[in-house]
Backbone and ligand atoms as CSV (ligand in chain L), in Angstrom:
chain,resi,resn,atom,element,x,y,z
A,1,UNK,N,N,22.582,-13.553,17.554
A,1,UNK,CA,C,22.968,-12.150,17.290
A,1,UNK,C,C,22.003,-11.508,16.304
A,2,UNK,N,N,21.704,-12.232,15.228
A,2,UNK,CA,C,20.761,-11.702,14.230
A,2,UNK,C,C,19.391,-11.480,14.864
A,3,UNK,N,N,18.996,-12.411,15.705
A,3,UNK,CA,C,17.690,-12.324,16.346
A,3,UNK,C,C,17.616,-11.083,17.243
A,4,UNK,N,N,18.676,-10.836,17.984
A,4,UNK,CA,C,18.702,-9.674,18.867
A,4,UNK,C,C,18.552,-8.393,18.067
A,5,UNK,N,N,19.209,-8.348,16.919
A,5,UNK,CA,C,19.099,-7.164,16.055
A,5,UNK,C,C,17.669,-6.970,15.591
A,6,UNK,N,N,17.013,-8.063,15.193
A,6,UNK,CA,C,15.635,-7.985,14.713
A,6,UNK,C,C,14.717,-7.460,15.810
A,7,UNK,N,N,14.921,-7.926,17.024
A,7,UNK,CA,C,14.094,-7.468,18.152
A,7,UNK,C,C,14.322,-5.983,18.394
A,8,UNK,N,N,15.579,-5.560,18.338
A,8,UNK,CA,C,15.898,-4.143,18.530
A,8,UNK,C,C,15.246,-3.294,17.445
A,9,UNK,N,N,15.294,-3.777,16.201
A,9,UNK,CA,C,14.691,-3.040,15.097
A,9,UNK,C,C,13.186,-2.925,15.295
A,10,UNK,N,N,12.555,-4.001,15.743
A,10,UNK,CA,C,11.111,-3.995,15.978
A,10,UNK,C,C,10.765,-2.982,17.061
A,11,UNK,N,N,11.594,-2.884,18.086
A,11,UNK,CA,C,11.350,-1.935,19.171
A,11,UNK,C,C,11.406,-0.500,18.655
A,12,UNK,N,N,12.336,-0.225,17.761
A,12,UNK,CA,C,12.461,1.122,17.188
A,12,UNK,C,C,11.220,1.455,16.360
A,13,UNK,N,N,10.787,0.505,15.522
A,13,UNK,CA,C,9.593,0.721,14.708
A,13,UNK,C,C,8.394,0.996,15.608
A,14,UNK,N,N,8.260,0.233,16.682
A,14,UNK,CA,C,7.152,0.429,17.623
A,14,UNK,C,C,7.170,1.807,18.237
A,15,UNK,N,N,8.344,2.288,18.598
A,15,UNK,CA,C,8.472,3.611,19.224
A,15,UNK,C,C,8.049,4.704,18.253
A,16,UNK,N,N,8.417,4.545,16.987
A,16,UNK,CA,C,8.043,5.535,15.974
A,16,UNK,C,C,6.519,5.540,15.789
A,17,UNK,N,N,5.924,4.345,15.768
A,17,UNK,CA,C,4.478,4.233,15.588
A,17,UNK,C,C,3.749,4.948,16.715
A,18,UNK,N,N,4.226,4.782,17.936
A,18,UNK,CA,C,3.574,5.421,19.087
A,18,UNK,C,C,3.744,6.936,19.004
A,19,UNK,N,N,4.940,7.381,18.614
A,19,UNK,CA,C,5.188,8.819,18.495
A,19,UNK,C,C,4.281,9.441,17.451
A,20,UNK,N,N,3.911,8.664,16.421
A,20,UNK,CA,C,3.075,9.176,15.348
A,20,UNK,C,C,1.598,9.206,15.690
A,21,UNK,N,N,1.225,8.785,16.887
A,21,UNK,CA,C,-0.185,8.656,17.237
A,21,UNK,C,C,-0.812,9.945,17.751
A,22,UNK,N,N,-0.025,10.994,17.885
A,22,UNK,CA,C,-0.562,12.246,18.409
A,22,UNK,C,C,-1.483,12.921,17.420
A,23,UNK,N,N,-2.171,13.959,17.856
A,23,UNK,CA,C,-3.041,14.717,16.951
A,23,UNK,C,C,-4.335,14.001,16.677
A,24,UNK,N,N,-5.113,14.564,15.753
A,24,UNK,CA,C,-6.427,13.985,15.474
A,24,UNK,C,C,-6.416,13.265,14.131
A,25,UNK,N,N,-5.517,12.337,13.989
A,25,UNK,CA,C,-5.464,11.577,12.745
A,25,UNK,C,C,-6.572,10.538,12.728
A,26,UNK,N,N,-7.021,10.251,11.525
A,26,UNK,CA,C,-8.107,9.293,11.389
A,26,UNK,C,C,-7.687,8.128,10.508
A,27,UNK,N,N,-8.601,7.194,10.334
A,27,UNK,CA,C,-8.358,6.080,9.429
A,27,UNK,C,C,-9.091,6.337,8.125
A,28,UNK,N,N,-8.375,6.206,7.027
A,28,UNK,CA,C,-8.980,6.354,5.710
A,28,UNK,C,C,-9.050,4.977,5.066
A,29,UNK,N,N,-10.206,4.640,4.553
A,29,UNK,CA,C,-10.408,3.318,3.967
A,29,UNK,C,C,-10.674,3.437,2.475
A,30,UNK,N,N,-9.976,2.629,1.714
A,30,UNK,CA,C,-10.156,2.626,0.260
A,30,UNK,C,C,-10.305,1.194,-0.209
A,31,UNK,N,N,-10.937,1.069,-1.347
A,31,UNK,CA,C,-11.063,-0.245,-1.964
A,31,UNK,C,C,-10.587,-0.125,-3.406
A,32,UNK,N,N,-9.625,-0.932,-3.753
A,32,UNK,CA,C,-9.051,-0.906,-5.094
A,32,UNK,C,C,-9.198,-2.291,-5.707
A,33,UNK,N,N,-9.717,-2.339,-6.924
A,33,UNK,CA,C,-9.779,-3.621,-7.621
A,33,UNK,C,C,-8.622,-3.717,-8.606
A,34,UNK,N,N,-8.039,-4.893,-8.685
A,34,UNK,CA,C,-7.103,-5.184,-9.769
A,34,UNK,C,C,-7.936,-5.796,-10.884
A,35,UNK,N,N,-7.864,-5.186,-12.054
A,35,UNK,CA,C,-8.758,-5.576,-13.138
A,35,UNK,C,C,-7.962,-5.989,-14.366
A,36,UNK,N,N,-8.643,-6.611,-15.279
A,36,UNK,CA,C,-8.031,-6.956,-16.552
A,36,UNK,C,C,-9.083,-6.762,-17.634
A,37,UNK,N,N,-8.787,-5.861,-18.567
A,37,UNK,CA,C,-9.710,-5.566,-19.658
A,37,UNK,C,C,-8.986,-5.807,-20.969
A,38,UNK,N,N,-9.499,-6.707,-21.768
A,38,UNK,CA,C,-8.881,-7.051,-23.057
A,38,UNK,C,C,-7.392,-7.357,-22.900
A,39,UNK,N,N,-7.051,-8.056,-21.845
A,39,UNK,CA,C,-5.670,-8.461,-21.638
A,39,UNK,C,C,-4.779,-7.402,-21.019
A,40,UNK,N,N,-5.324,-6.198,-20.772
A,40,UNK,CA,C,-4.531,-5.140,-20.139
A,40,UNK,C,C,-4.901,-5.059,-18.663
A,41,UNK,N,N,-3.904,-5.269,-17.813
A,41,UNK,CA,C,-4.158,-5.238,-16.379
A,41,UNK,C,C,-3.997,-3.828,-15.838
A,42,UNK,N,N,-4.791,-3.528,-14.821
A,42,UNK,CA,C,-4.706,-2.201,-14.215
A,42,UNK,C,C,-5.386,-2.185,-12.864
A,43,UNK,N,N,-5.527,-0.964,-12.317
A,43,UNK,CA,C,-6.203,-0.760,-11.037
A,43,UNK,C,C,-7.485,0.033,-11.290
A,44,UNK,N,N,-8.481,-0.191,-10.453
A,44,UNK,CA,C,-9.764,0.487,-10.655
A,44,UNK,C,C,-9.707,1.961,-10.260
A,45,UNK,N,N,-8.721,2.355,-9.486
A,45,UNK,CA,C,-8.557,3.760,-9.107
A,45,UNK,C,C,-7.204,4.226,-9.630
A,46,UNK,N,N,-7.198,5.329,-10.393
A,46,UNK,CA,C,-5.947,5.834,-10.949
A,46,UNK,C,C,-5.130,6.610,-9.951
A,47,UNK,N,N,-5.822,7.400,-9.121
A,47,UNK,CA,C,-5.141,8.228,-8.131
A,47,UNK,C,C,-5.860,8.135,-6.792
A,48,UNK,N,N,-5.097,7.838,-5.780
A,48,UNK,CA,C,-5.635,7.779,-4.419
A,48,UNK,C,C,-5.013,8.955,-3.666
A,49,UNK,N,N,-5.843,9.811,-3.089
A,49,UNK,CA,C,-5.319,10.952,-2.343
A,49,UNK,C,C,-5.591,10.748,-0.856
A,50,UNK,N,N,-4.529,10.833,-0.059
A,50,UNK,CA,C,-4.638,10.588,1.379
A,50,UNK,C,C,-3.932,11.714,2.131
A,51,UNK,N,N,-4.101,11.703,3.442
A,51,UNK,CA,C,-3.496,12.729,4.285
A,51,UNK,C,C,-2.371,12.130,5.116
A,52,UNK,N,N,-1.253,12.827,5.105
A,52,UNK,CA,C,-0.085,12.412,5.887
A,52,UNK,C,C,-0.480,12.197,7.353
A,53,UNK,N,N,-0.044,11.104,7.927
A,53,UNK,CA,C,-0.306,10.836,9.333
A,53,UNK,C,C,-1.575,10.044,9.587
A,54,UNK,N,N,-2.481,9.972,8.592
A,54,UNK,CA,C,-3.669,9.142,8.755
A,54,UNK,C,C,-3.292,7.680,8.561
A,55,UNK,N,N,-4.029,6.800,9.194
A,55,UNK,CA,C,-3.841,5.377,8.920
A,55,UNK,C,C,-4.634,5.045,7.662
A,56,UNK,N,N,-3.964,4.414,6.722
A,56,UNK,CA,C,-4.604,4.065,5.459
A,56,UNK,C,C,-4.865,2.568,5.442
A,57,UNK,N,N,-6.114,2.210,5.263
A,57,UNK,CA,C,-6.482,0.807,5.059
A,57,UNK,C,C,-6.940,0.659,3.613
A,58,UNK,N,N,-6.119,-0.011,2.835
A,58,UNK,CA,C,-6.416,-0.205,1.409
A,58,UNK,C,C,-6.800,-1.658,1.192
A,59,UNK,N,N,-8.029,-1.869,0.837
A,59,UNK,CA,C,-8.420,-3.243,0.504
A,59,UNK,C,C,-8.178,-3.446,-0.980
A,60,UNK,N,N,-7.340,-4.416,-1.291
A,60,UNK,CA,C,-6.970,-4.678,-2.684
A,60,UNK,C,C,-7.608,-6.000,-3.104
A,61,UNK,N,N,-8.546,-5.901,-4.030
A,61,UNK,CA,C,-9.248,-7.079,-4.542
A,61,UNK,C,C,-8.679,-7.456,-5.895
A,62,UNK,N,N,-8.258,-8.672,-6.028
A,62,UNK,CA,C,-7.812,-9.147,-7.338
A,62,UNK,C,C,-8.974,-9.895,-7.987
A,63,UNK,N,N,-9.601,-9.242,-8.960
A,63,UNK,CA,C,-10.776,-9.834,-9.605
A,63,UNK,C,C,-10.400,-10.579,-10.882
A,64,UNK,N,N,-9.119,-10.813,-11.074
A,64,UNK,CA,C,-8.663,-11.484,-12.297
A,64,UNK,C,C,-8.325,-12.943,-12.016
A,65,UNK,N,N,-7.927,-13.626,-13.055
A,65,UNK,CA,C,-7.641,-15.063,-12.942
A,65,UNK,C,C,-6.161,-15.360,-12.725
A,66,UNK,N,N,-5.341,-14.330,-12.566
A,66,UNK,CA,C,-3.935,-14.586,-12.257
A,66,UNK,C,C,-3.451,-13.689,-11.121
A,67,UNK,N,N,-2.377,-14.102,-10.480
A,67,UNK,CA,C,-1.835,-13.335,-9.359
A,67,UNK,C,C,-1.298,-11.996,-9.859
A,68,UNK,N,N,-1.485,-10.943,-9.054
A,68,UNK,CA,C,-0.931,-9.628,-9.372
A,68,UNK,C,C,-0.220,-9.070,-8.152
A,69,UNK,N,N,0.697,-8.178,-8.424
A,69,UNK,CA,C,1.409,-7.534,-7.335
A,69,UNK,C,C,0.765,-6.215,-6.974
A,70,UNK,N,N,1.116,-5.737,-5.791
A,70,UNK,CA,C,0.674,-4.405,-5.350
A,70,UNK,C,C,1.836,-3.813,-4.565
A,71,UNK,N,N,2.501,-2.842,-5.189
A,71,UNK,CA,C,3.706,-2.288,-4.574
A,71,UNK,C,C,3.660,-0.775,-4.504
A,72,UNK,N,N,4.135,-0.252,-3.378
A,72,UNK,CA,C,4.403,1.180,-3.244
A,72,UNK,C,C,5.783,1.264,-2.591
A,73,UNK,N,N,6.797,1.497,-3.402
A,73,UNK,CA,C,8.173,1.487,-2.881
A,73,UNK,C,C,8.347,2.492,-1.742
A,74,UNK,N,N,7.715,3.656,-1.879
A,74,UNK,CA,C,7.911,4.743,-0.911
A,74,UNK,C,C,7.516,4.322,0.508
A,75,UNK,N,N,6.599,3.353,0.608
A,75,UNK,CA,C,6.142,2.916,1.929
A,75,UNK,C,C,6.471,1.446,2.180
A,76,UNK,N,N,7.419,0.947,1.389
A,76,UNK,CA,C,7.943,-0.411,1.582
A,76,UNK,C,C,6.849,-1.481,1.507
A,77,UNK,N,N,5.910,-1.272,0.588
A,77,UNK,CA,C,4.810,-2.217,0.420
A,77,UNK,C,C,5.050,-3.044,-0.838
A,78,UNK,N,N,5.102,-4.348,-0.673
A,78,UNK,CA,C,5.290,-5.256,-1.807
A,78,UNK,C,C,4.458,-6.503,-1.536
A,79,UNK,N,N,3.262,-6.529,-2.092
A,79,UNK,CA,C,2.356,-7.650,-1.851
A,79,UNK,C,C,2.096,-8.413,-3.143
A,80,UNK,N,N,1.710,-9.665,-2.975
A,80,UNK,CA,C,1.191,-10.444,-4.106
A,80,UNK,C,C,-0.221,-10.860,-3.724
A,81,UNK,N,N,-1.181,-10.532,-4.587
A,81,UNK,CA,C,-2.582,-10.858,-4.325
A,81,UNK,C,C,-2.986,-11.981,-5.280
A,82,UNK,N,N,-3.343,-13.102,-4.720
A,82,UNK,CA,C,-3.705,-14.274,-5.527
A,82,UNK,C,C,-5.048,-14.035,-6.226
A,83,UNK,N,N,-5.304,-14.792,-7.301
A,83,UNK,CA,C,-6.552,-14.604,-8.055
A,83,UNK,C,C,-7.790,-14.747,-7.175
A,84,UNK,N,N,-8.749,-13.853,-7.390
A,84,UNK,CA,C,-10.029,-13.903,-6.670
A,84,UNK,C,C,-9.873,-13.898,-5.153
A,85,UNK,N,N,-8.865,-13.171,-4.677
A,85,UNK,CA,C,-8.719,-12.961,-3.237
A,85,UNK,C,C,-8.509,-11.470,-2.997
A,86,UNK,N,N,-8.530,-11.096,-1.726
A,86,UNK,CA,C,-8.312,-9.700,-1.360
A,86,UNK,C,C,-7.331,-9.637,-0.202
A,87,UNK,N,N,-6.611,-8.532,-0.139
A,87,UNK,CA,C,-5.727,-8.285,0.996
A,87,UNK,C,C,-5.953,-6.864,1.452
A,88,UNK,N,N,-5.799,-6.645,2.751
A,88,UNK,CA,C,-5.855,-5.274,3.246
A,88,UNK,C,C,-4.438,-4.820,3.550
A,89,UNK,N,N,-4.052,-3.732,2.906
A,89,UNK,CA,C,-2.723,-3.157,3.063
A,89,UNK,C,C,-2.878,-1.935,3.969
A,90,UNK,N,N,-2.258,-1.977,5.138
A,90,UNK,CA,C,-2.378,-0.877,6.087
A,90,UNK,C,C,-1.030,-0.205,6.282
A,91,UNK,N,N,-1.041,1.116,6.240
A,91,UNK,CA,C,0.186,1.872,6.488
A,91,UNK,C,C,-0.179,3.297,6.858
A,92,UNK,N,N,0.792,4.001,7.418
A,92,UNK,CA,C,0.588,5.395,7.804
A,92,UNK,C,C,1.662,6.229,7.127
A,93,UNK,N,N,1.312,6.966,6.059
A,93,UNK,CA,C,2.331,7.749,5.359
A,93,UNK,C,C,2.875,8.879,6.226
A,94,UNK,N,N,4.209,8.951,6.303
A,94,UNK,CA,C,4.872,9.969,7.130
A,94,UNK,C,C,5.476,11.076,6.283
A,95,UNK,N,N,5.306,10.957,4.952
A,95,UNK,CA,C,5.875,11.990,4.086
A,95,UNK,C,C,4.863,12.335,3.005
A,96,UNK,N,N,4.928,13.557,2.528
A,96,UNK,CA,C,4.017,13.990,1.474
A,96,UNK,C,C,4.679,13.784,0.112
A,97,UNK,N,N,3.852,13.807,-0.921
A,97,UNK,CA,C,4.383,13.661,-2.263
A,97,UNK,C,C,3.484,12.779,-3.098
A,98,UNK,N,N,3.955,12.498,-4.307
A,98,UNK,CA,C,3.213,11.633,-5.216
A,98,UNK,C,C,4.052,10.390,-5.466
A,99,UNK,N,N,3.455,9.237,-5.266
A,99,UNK,CA,C,4.207,7.989,-5.327
A,99,UNK,C,C,3.511,6.989,-6.240
A,100,UNK,N,N,4.320,6.159,-6.846
A,100,UNK,CA,C,3.803,5.196,-7.811
A,100,UNK,C,C,3.277,3.943,-7.112
A,101,UNK,N,N,2.113,3.495,-7.568
A,101,UNK,CA,C,1.527,2.230,-7.134
A,101,UNK,C,C,1.596,1.306,-8.337
A,102,UNK,N,N,2.251,0.167,-8.209
A,102,UNK,CA,C,2.431,-0.669,-9.388
A,102,UNK,C,C,2.415,-2.150,-9.048
A,103,UNK,N,N,2.285,-2.932,-10.116
A,103,UNK,CA,C,2.341,-4.387,-9.992
A,103,UNK,C,C,3.763,-4.824,-10.305
A,104,UNK,N,N,4.421,-5.409,-9.327
A,104,UNK,CA,C,5.823,-5.813,-9.520
A,104,UNK,C,C,5.952,-7.098,-10.345
A,105,UNK,N,N,4.814,-7.747,-10.632
A,105,UNK,CA,C,4.869,-9.002,-11.379
A,105,UNK,C,C,4.766,-8.811,-12.887
A,106,UNK,N,N,4.135,-7.710,-13.306
A,106,UNK,CA,C,3.898,-7.486,-14.737
A,106,UNK,C,C,4.312,-6.071,-15.130
A,107,UNK,N,N,5.385,-5.937,-15.896
A,107,UNK,CA,C,5.837,-4.596,-16.319
A,107,UNK,C,C,4.773,-3.835,-17.109
A,108,UNK,N,N,3.882,-4.568,-17.811
A,108,UNK,CA,C,2.878,-3.894,-18.648
A,108,UNK,C,C,1.637,-3.471,-17.865
A,109,UNK,N,N,1.536,-3.909,-16.628
A,109,UNK,CA,C,0.380,-3.594,-15.779
A,109,UNK,C,C,0.356,-2.077,-15.530
A,110,UNK,N,N,-0.770,-1.442,-15.892
A,110,UNK,CA,C,-0.857,0.023,-15.803
A,110,UNK,C,C,-0.781,0.471,-14.338
A,111,UNK,N,N,0.168,1.352,-14.009
A,111,UNK,CA,C,0.329,1.767,-12.611
A,111,UNK,C,C,-0.731,2.792,-12.179
A,112,UNK,N,N,-0.779,3.049,-10.906
A,112,UNK,CA,C,-1.632,4.098,-10.341
A,112,UNK,C,C,-0.731,5.005,-9.507
A,113,UNK,N,N,-1.327,6.025,-8.904
A,113,UNK,CA,C,-0.575,6.951,-8.063
A,113,UNK,C,C,-1.226,7.093,-6.713
A,114,UNK,N,N,-0.410,7.362,-5.719
A,114,UNK,CA,C,-0.944,7.762,-4.433
A,114,UNK,C,C,-0.354,9.133,-4.113
A,115,UNK,N,N,-1.234,10.076,-3.806
A,115,UNK,CA,C,-0.806,11.432,-3.465
A,115,UNK,C,C,-1.037,11.623,-1.975
A,116,UNK,N,N,0.030,11.966,-1.271
A,116,UNK,CA,C,-0.066,12.216,0.164
A,116,UNK,C,C,0.044,13.715,0.385
A,117,UNK,N,N,-1.015,14.292,0.950
A,117,UNK,CA,C,-1.007,15.730,1.230
A,117,UNK,C,C,-0.763,15.960,2.718
A,118,UNK,N,N,-0.261,17.127,3.051
A,118,UNK,CA,C,0.104,17.412,4.442
A,118,UNK,C,C,-1.088,17.872,5.257
L,1,CU,CU,CU,-0.081,-7.536,-12.519
């Protein structure tokens, strides 16, 4: 029963993705480093500005010696990037606004913002 629900949910997500493919949307690529300076962790980009409906490919490089998180609650993104590795976070924002980008592992880790324009 649970499995059937999961399959149904996946089908709905797929349908939404296809519906969002209209128009002349493009792929936007960004590269963000997770850094640590004098013990203060942060991101190399403070504000990322993107366009609603574009596919966003964010390459997140963790250049530090410990694992860091990469979260954007608004787009249901919650990643952990291991030391000296990179991950590509791909999503297509469907809403405009300003959203917080933060590390869910360290409360003191300086957050960044993502601004989605229409
Ligand atoms: Cu962190």
